[in-house]
C-alpha positions as CSV (number, residue, x, y, z in Angstrom):
1,P,10.3,-17.9,-6.5
2,I,10.7,-15.0,-8.8
3,Y,13.6,-12.7,-7.7
4,V,13.8,-9.0,-8.2
5,N,16.9,-6.7,-8.4
6,L,18.1,-4.8,-5.4
7,D,17.5,-1.5,-7.3
8,S,14.0,-2.5,-8.4
9,V,10.8,-0.6,-7.5
10,D,9.7,-3.5,-5.5
11,V,12.6,-3.2,-3.1
12,W,12.5,0.6,-3.1
13,A,8.8,0.7,-2.2
14,R,8.7,-2.1,0.4
15,P,12.3,-2.7,1.7
16,D,10.7,-4.1,4.9
17,V,9.5,-7.3,3.1
18,F,13.1,-8.2,2.0
19,Q,16.0,-9.5,4.1
20,L,18.0,-6.2,4.3
21,D,20.1,-4.6,7.0
22,A,19.7,-1.1,8.4
23,D,21.6,0.3,5.4
24,L,19.3,-1.5,3.0
25,R,22.0,-4.0,2.0
26,P,21.0,-7.7,1.6
27,V,21.7,-10.0,4.5
28,A,20.8,-13.0,2.3
29,E,21.1,-13.3,-1.5
30,S,19.6,-15.7,-4.0
31,G,21.5,-18.6,-5.6
32,V,21.8,-22.4,-5.6
33,P,24.1,-24.7,-3.7
34,P,26.7,-26.9,-5.4
35,D,25.2,-29.7,-7.5
36,Y,26.0,-32.0,-10.4
37,F,26.1,-29.1,-12.8
38,S,28.2,-26.7,-10.7
39,A,30.7,-27.8,-8.1
40,T,30.7,-24.3,-6.5
41,G,27.0,-23.5,-6.9
42,Q,25.8,-20.2,-8.1
43,L,25.3,-16.8,-6.5
44,W,22.7,-14.6,-8.2
45,R,22.9,-11.7,-5.7
46,N,19.1,-10.9,-5.8
47,P,17.7,-9.9,-2.4
48,V,15.6,-12.5,-0.7
49,Y,12.0,-12.0,0.5
50,D,11.3,-12.0,4.3
51,W,8.8,-14.8,4.1
52,D,7.9,-14.6,7.8
53,R,7.0,-10.9,7.4
54,L,4.9,-11.6,4.3
55,A,3.1,-14.3,6.2
56,A,2.5,-12.0,9.1
57,E,1.0,-9.5,6.7
58,D,-1.3,-12.2,5.3
59,F,0.2,-12.1,1.8
60,V,1.5,-15.7,1.8
61,R,0.7,-18.9,3.5
62,I,3.6,-21.0,4.7
63,Q,3.1,-24.8,4.8
64,R,5.5,-27.3,6.1
65,N,7.5,-29.1,3.3
66,Q,5.6,-27.1,0.7
67,G,7.2,-23.6,1.2
68,A,5.4,-20.4,0.8
69,Q,2.3,-19.9,-1.4
70,V,0.9,-16.5,-2.4
71,K,-2.6,-16.1,-1.1
72,S,-5.4,-15.6,-3.6
73,W,-8.4,-13.3,-3.0
74,S,-11.9,-13.9,-4.3
75,H,-14.2,-11.1,-5.4
76,D,-16.2,-11.6,-2.2
77,D,-13.0,-11.4,-0.1
78,L,-12.1,-8.1,-1.7
79,D,-15.7,-6.7,-1.2
80,D,-15.6,-7.7,2.5
81,L,-12.1,-6.2,3.1
82,F,-12.8,-2.9,1.4
83,S,-16.3,-2.6,2.9
84,L,-14.8,-2.9,6.4
85,R,-12.0,-0.5,5.5
86,A,-14.5,2.1,4.1
87,L,-16.6,1.8,7.3
88,L,-13.7,2.0,9.8
89,E,-11.6,4.6,7.9
90,G,-14.6,6.7,7.2
91,H,-15.3,6.8,11.0
92,A,-11.7,7.5,11.7
93,A,-11.8,10.5,9.3
94,A,-14.9,11.9,11.0
95,R,-13.2,11.7,14.4
96,A,-10.0,13.2,13.0
97,A,-11.9,16.2,11.5
98,E,-13.1,17.0,15.0
99,R,-9.8,16.4,16.8
100,I,-7.0,17.1,14.3
101,T,-4.1,19.2,15.6
102,A,-2.2,21.9,13.8
103,A,0.8,19.6,13.6
104,D,-1.3,16.8,12.0
105,L,-2.8,19.2,9.6
106,A,0.7,20.4,8.6
107,R,1.9,16.8,8.1
108,L,-1.2,16.1,5.9
109,S,-0.7,19.3,3.9
110,D,3.1,18.5,3.4
111,A,2.4,15.0,2.2
112,I,-0.2,16.2,-0.3
113,R,2.2,19.0,-1.5
114,E,4.9,16.3,-2.0
115,M,2.3,14.3,-4.1
116,D,1.8,17.4,-6.3
117,A,5.6,17.5,-6.9
118,V,5.7,13.7,-7.6
119,L,2.9,13.8,-10.2
120,A,4.4,16.9,-11.9
121,S,7.9,15.3,-12.1
122,D,9.5,13.6,-15.1
123,T,10.2,10.4,-13.1
124,A,9.4,7.0,-14.7
125,Q,5.8,6.1,-14.1
126,S,6.6,3.0,-12.0
127,R,8.7,5.1,-9.6
128,K,6.2,7.9,-9.6
129,I,3.4,5.5,-8.6
130,A,5.6,3.9,-5.9
131,E,6.5,7.3,-4.4
132,F,2.8,8.3,-4.5
133,L,1.8,5.2,-2.6
134,R,4.4,5.9,0.1
135,L,3.0,9.4,0.6
136,N,-0.5,7.9,0.4
137,R,0.4,5.8,3.4
138,V,1.5,8.9,5.2
139,V,-1.8,10.6,4.5
140,H,-3.9,7.7,5.8
141,E,-1.8,7.1,8.9
142,T,-1.9,10.8,9.8
143,V,-5.7,10.6,9.6
144,W,-5.8,7.4,11.8
145,Q,-3.5,9.0,14.4
146,A,-5.6,12.2,14.4
147,S,-8.7,10.2,15.2
148,G,-7.4,9.8,18.7
149,S,-8.3,6.1,18.9
150,D,-5.5,3.5,19.4
151,R,-8.0,0.8,18.7
152,L,-8.9,2.2,15.3
153,V,-5.2,2.7,14.4
154,S,-4.5,-1.0,15.3
155,M,-7.5,-2.3,13.4
156,L,-6.8,-0.3,10.3
157,G,-3.1,-1.0,10.3
158,H,-3.8,-4.7,10.0
159,L,-6.8,-4.3,7.7
160,V,-5.1,-2.1,5.2
161,E,-2.3,-4.6,4.8
162,Q,-4.9,-7.3,4.2
163,A,-6.7,-5.0,1.7
164,L,-3.8,-5.7,-0.7
165,M,-2.1,-2.4,-0.9
166,A,0.6,-3.9,-3.2
167,H,-2.0,-5.8,-5.3
168,T,-4.0,-2.6,-5.7
169,A,-0.9,-0.7,-6.8
170,Q,-0.5,-3.1,-9.7
171,K,-3.8,-1.8,-11.0
172,F,-2.9,1.8,-10.7
173,S,-2.5,4.1,-13.7
174,I,-1.5,7.7,-13.7
175,A,-5.2,8.6,-14.3
176,R,-6.2,6.5,-11.2
177,V,-3.5,8.2,-9.1
178,A,-4.7,11.6,-10.2
179,Q,-8.3,10.6,-9.0
180,S,-6.9,9.4,-5.7
181,H,-4.9,12.6,-5.3
182,H,-8.1,14.7,-5.9
183,H,-9.7,12.8,-3.0
184,H,-6.7,13.6,-0.8
185,Q,-7.0,17.3,-1.6
186,E,-10.7,17.4,-0.8
187,L,-10.0,15.4,2.4
188,L,-7.5,18.1,3.5
189,R,-10.1,20.8,2.9
190,A,-12.6,18.8,5.0
191,M,-10.1,18.5,7.8
192,Q,-9.3,22.2,7.6
193,A,-13.0,23.0,7.8
194,R,-13.3,20.5,10.7
195,D,-16.4,19.0,9.0
196,A,-16.8,15.5,10.2
197,A,-19.6,14.5,7.8
198,W,-17.6,15.8,4.8
199,A,-14.4,14.0,5.8
200,E,-16.2,10.7,6.4
201,A,-18.0,10.9,3.0
202,I,-14.8,11.7,1.0
203,M,-12.8,9.0,2.8
204,R,-15.5,6.3,2.1
205,S,-15.6,7.4,-1.6
206,H,-11.8,7.2,-1.7
207,I,-11.8,3.6,-0.4
208,R,-14.6,2.6,-2.7
209,A,-12.8,3.9,-5.7
210,A,-9.7,1.9,-4.7
211,R,-11.9,-1.2,-4.6
212,Q,-13.3,-0.5,-8.0
213,A,-9.8,-0.2,-9.5
214,L,-9.3,-3.9,-8.8
215,D,-12.2,-5.0,-11.1
216,P,-11.6,-5.5,-14.8
217,P,-13.0,-2.8,-17.1
218,A,-16.6,-3.3,-18.3
219,G,-16.6,-5.7,-21.3
220,A,-13.1,-7.0,-20.5
221,A,-14.4,-10.5,-19.9
222,D,-16.0,-10.8,-23.4
223,G,-13.1,-9.1,-25.2
224,H,-14.8,-5.6,-25.7
């Protein structure tokens, strides 16, 4: 496996997929046991992935005597996942626009305001994107909860993990983040207006744009 540092963006953005304690200290560290080359072995001190958690989130496949293998996703797989997400999350947004509480609106507004500050900061791009994605999750989960449907929350919670949040993040640029943030701002306006059709339309557009970000630019395949 490829190990990352404890102070890496990977650990900072998703500490839950590493073997860490409540204080975010490693409970297991990388290394090798004693062997012919080293009587005492080696301790590398990199945090170790929580493979069971990654398997539960459908990122890896664990096979007996073969270890863990990262799952691959075909073009059709991605189309299916994002199409389902656009349908379900668009519906959740429509329901939320009609039911959202003042507390949920405040939470949504606060998260979007924090996004403004993140994008305007001098933070390194990798950290800026990681923090934006954390707040992005807050925005989406607030909409799900505001829909008032436990079933939708459960379905979307699993589907969004399957929709490769981490893989999508690798394709993000600051320009792509700015586009996503524009969608969030318009979604907030739709929620404040309690306009279900508007909220559904912008949410579906938002998810479709995330899907498009996973495709190579036009002409990339032939070198243009």
